[in-house]
C-alpha positions in Angstrom: 0.0 0.0 0.0 1.1 3.5 -0.8 -0.3 6.7 0.7 -1.3 9.9 -1.0 -3.1 13.2 -0.6 -5.9 14.6 -2.8 -5.4 18.3 -2.4 -7.8 21.1 -3.4 -6.7 24.1 -5.5 -9.6 26.3 -4.5 -10.4 28.5 -1.5 -7.6 28.5 1.1 -5.6 26.2 -1.2 -5.6 28.6 -4.2 -2.0 29.6 -3.7 0.8 27.9 -5.7 3.3 28.7 -3.0 1.2 27.1 -0.3 0.8 24.0 -2.4 4.5 23.7 -2.9 5.0 24.1 0.9 2.4 21.3 1.5 4.1 19.1 -1.0 7.5 19.5 0.6 6.0 18.8 4.0 4.2 15.7 2.6 7.5 14.4 1.1 9.4 15.0 4.4 6.6 13.2 6.4 6.8 10.0 4.2 3.8 10.4 1.9 4.1 8.7 -1.5 1.7 10.8 -3.6 0.6 14.4 -3.8 -2.3 14.9 -6.2 -4.1 18.1 -7.1 -7.8 18.4 -7.9 -8.9 20.0 -11.2 -11.8 22.4 -11.2 -12.8 25.3 -13.4 -15.8 27.2 -12.4 -16.2 28.1 -8.7 -17.2 31.3 -6.9 -14.2 31.1 -4.6 -10.6 31.6 -5.5 -9.2 28.9 -7.8 -5.7 28.1 -9.0 -4.8 26.3 -12.2 -3.8 22.8 -11.2 -1.4 22.3 -14.1 0.6 25.4 -13.4 0.6 24.5 -9.7 1.7 21.0 -10.5 4.9 22.4 -12.1 5.6 24.3 -9.0 5.0 21.2 -6.9 7.3 19.2 -9.2 10.1 21.7 -8.8 9.6 21.8 -5.0 9.9 18.0 -4.5 12.3 15.2 -5.3 10.6 11.8 -4.6 6.9 12.0 -4.2 4.6 11.0 -7.1 2.5 13.8 -8.4 -0.5 14.3 -10.7 -3.9 15.8 -11.2 -6.8 13.7 -9.8 -8.6 13.9 -11.9 -8.6 16.1 -15.0 -11.9 16.1 -17.0 -10.3 15.1 -20.3 -13.7 15.3 -21.9 -13.5 19.1 -21.8 -9.8 19.5 -22.6 -7.8 19.5 -25.8 -5.9 16.2 -25.6 -2.8 17.5 -27.4 -2.5 20.2 -24.8 -2.8 17.7 -21.9 -0.2 15.5 -23.6 2.2 18.4 -23.8 1.5 19.5 -20.2 1.9 16.0 -18.7 5.1 15.5 -20.7 6.5 18.7 -19.4 5.6 17.9 -15.8 7.0 14.3 -16.2 10.3 15.7 -17.4 10.4 18.4 -14.8 9.8 15.9 -12.0 12.2 13.3 -13.2 9.5 10.8 -14.2 7.0 11.2 -11.3 3.8 12.1 -13.1 0.6 10.1 -13.0 -2.3 11.3 -15.2 -5.7 10.9 -13.7 -8.7 11.3 -16.1 -12.4 11.2 -15.9 -15.7 12.4 -17.5 -16.0 15.3 -15.1 -18.5 15.3 -12.2 -19.5 19.0 -12.1 -21.9 20.3 -14.7 -21.0 23.8 -13.8 -17.6 23.1 -15.4 -19.2 22.3 -18.7 -22.6 23.8 -19.7 -21.8 27.5 -18.9 -19.0 27.2 -21.5 -21.0 25.5 -24.2 -19.5 22.0 -23.5 -21.7 19.0 -23.8 -22.8 17.3 -20.6 -24.4 14.1 -21.9 -22.6 11.2 -20.2 -22.4 9.0 -23.3 -21.1 11.9 -25.5 -18.4 12.7 -22.9 -17.4 9.1 -22.7 -16.8 9.0 -26.4 -14.7 12.1 -26.2 -12.7 10.7 -23.3 -11.9 7.4 -25.1 -10.7 9.2 -28.2 -8.8 11.7 -26.1 -6.9 9.0 -24.3 -5.9 7.4 -27.6 -4.6 10.8 -28.8 -2.7 11.5 -25.6 -1.0 8.1 -25.6 -0.2 8.4 -29.3 1.5 11.7 -28.8 3.5 10.5 -25.8 5.5 8.2 -28.2 7.5 11.2 -29.3 7.0 10.1 -32.9 4.7 11.5 -35.7 1.2 10.6 -34.8 -2.0 10.8 -36.9 -5.6 10.1 -35.7 -9.0 10.3 -37.3 -12.0 9.9 -35.0 -15.4 11.3 -34.5 -14.3 14.0 -32.1 -10.6 14.6 -32.9 -8.4 14.6 -36.0 -4.6 14.9 -36.1 -2.3 14.8 -39.1 1.3 13.8 -38.5 1.8 15.6 -35.2 4.9 15.1 -33.0 5.3 16.1 -29.3 9.0 16.0 -28.4 10.8 15.2 -26.3 8.8 12.2 -25.1 8.0 11.7 -21.4 10.7 10.1 -19.2 8.6 7.2 -18.1 8.3 4.2 -20.3 6.3 2.9 -22.1 4.4 6.1 -21.1 3.1 8.1 -18.2 0.7 6.0 -16.1 -3.0 6.7 -16.6 -5.6 6.2 -13.9 -9.3 6.4 -14.8 -11.9 7.7 -12.4 -14.7 5.3 -11.6 -17.6 4.9 -9.2 -18.4 1.5 -7.8 -20.5 -0.4 -8.8 -20.7 1.3 -12.3 -19.1 -1.1 -14.7 -18.3 0.9 -17.8 -15.8 3.2 -16.2 -14.1 0.1 -14.7 -13.9 -1.4 -18.1 -12.2 1.8 -19.4 -9.8 1.7 -16.4 -8.8 -1.9 -17.2 -7.5 -0.8 -20.6 -5.0 1.6 -18.9 -2.9 1.5 -15.8 -5.2 2.0 -12.8 -8.5 3.2 -11.4 -9.2 6.1 -9.0 -12.4 5.2 -7.1 -14.9 7.8 -6.0 -15.2 8.2 -2.3 -18.6 6.6 -1.8 -20.6 3.6 -3.2 -22.6 5.1 -6.0 -25.9 3.4 -5.0 -25.8 3.4 -1.2 -23.9 6.6 -0.6 -21.8 4.8 2.0 -18.0 5.2 2.2 -16.2 2.5 0.3 -15.4 -0.6 2.3 -12.6 -3.1 1.8 -15.2 -5.5 0.5 -16.1 -3.0 -2.2 -12.5 -2.7 -3.2 -12.2 -6.5 -3.5 -15.1 -6.5 -5.8 -13.5 -3.8 -7.9 -10.3 -5.8 -8.2 -12.3 -8.8 -9.3 -14.2 -6.8 -11.9 -11.1 -5.3 -13.3 -9.6 -8.8 -13.7 -6.1 -7.4 -14.6 -3.4 -8.1 -12.1 -0.9 -5.3 -11.7 -3.3 -2.4 -12.1 -3.2 0.3 -9.5 -6.4 0.6 -7.4 -6.5 4.0 -5.7 -9.4 4.9 -3.3 -10.4 7.7 -1.0 -10.6 6.8 2.7 -11.6 8.4 5.9 -9.4 7.2 8.8 -11.2 5.2 11.5 -10.2 4.8 15.1 -8.0 1.9 14.1 -6.2 3.0 10.9 -3.7 0.2 11.1 -6.5 -2.3 10.8 -8.0 -0.3 7.9 -4.7 -0.4 6.0 -4.4 -4.1 6.5 -8.0 -4.8 5.3 -7.7 -2.5 2.3 -4.4 -4.1 1.4 -5.8 -7.6 1.6 -8.7 -6.4 -0.6 -6.2 -5.4 -3.3 -6.0 -1.7 -2.9 -2.7 -0.2 -3.8 -3.1 3.6 -3.1 -4.7 5.0 0.0 -5.7 8.6 -0.8 -6.8 11.1 1.9 -9.1 14.1 1.0 -8.8 17.4 2.7 -11.2 18.0 5.7 -13.9 20.6 5.2 -14.1 23.7 7.3 -16.3 22.1 9.9 -13.6 19.5 10.5 -10.7 22.0 10.7 -10.0 22.8 7.1 -6.5 23.7 6.0 -5.0 23.7 9.5 -6.3 20.2 10.2 -5.1 18.9 6.8 -1.7 20.4 7.3 -1.3 18.9 10.7 -2.4 15.5 9.3 0.1 15.9 6.4 3.0 16.6 8.8 2.1 13.6 11.0 2.5 11.3 8.0 0.6 8.4 6.6 -1.1 5.9 8.8 1.5 3.1 8.3 
């Protein structure tokens, strides 16, 4: 099991320098991952996650970094391919690309972007093919329903081989996102069971692993620490989870100050 943080970029966190400080503190405390959220349209202050990710990469040496998750259905895949490549090279090969359909309609419809789930899924699948093709560093062409490229090269290629790892967001027990994740390198599970609204349990993670049916995939999940986190770690590990990811507490639970204290105390194992 590896341990990571899912860090907001809005509100109190909308400061690249603060995010760099938190990343340094996380690395010093023994965390394995520092992942930034990706939002677009909020009434409170908001920082661009990709620019902040560059700052985080420059401020750290070991910790894995990434955006969890970028709504690739509303982004130009060639721009994401270039951004991720730049961060991967800046970080010495520590980038993970998290992608999803997008969960907030406010990030789509006010800008004229389509919100239909099936349409976004089609865009996402094509965009992933485009990103992976461009990461080869060789001339790449693509002709699809949503995207068309003619002999495009992004160079230099990412440091990681065969490419930057891709995690696909999914909500259990929805099967289609899991099928998409199984074609890539891992899954990033939503915090709650999509039918019951309960926090994910180790038994849910075990079912996800069985549904993926691809040994070696990363299985990342959000978790809220219980009174016995050591037992939680053991149970989620036995279920097949590989990345324990902690979200920031809301203001009622202490907000930034509480999160910073938790970061400095390190992961639960």
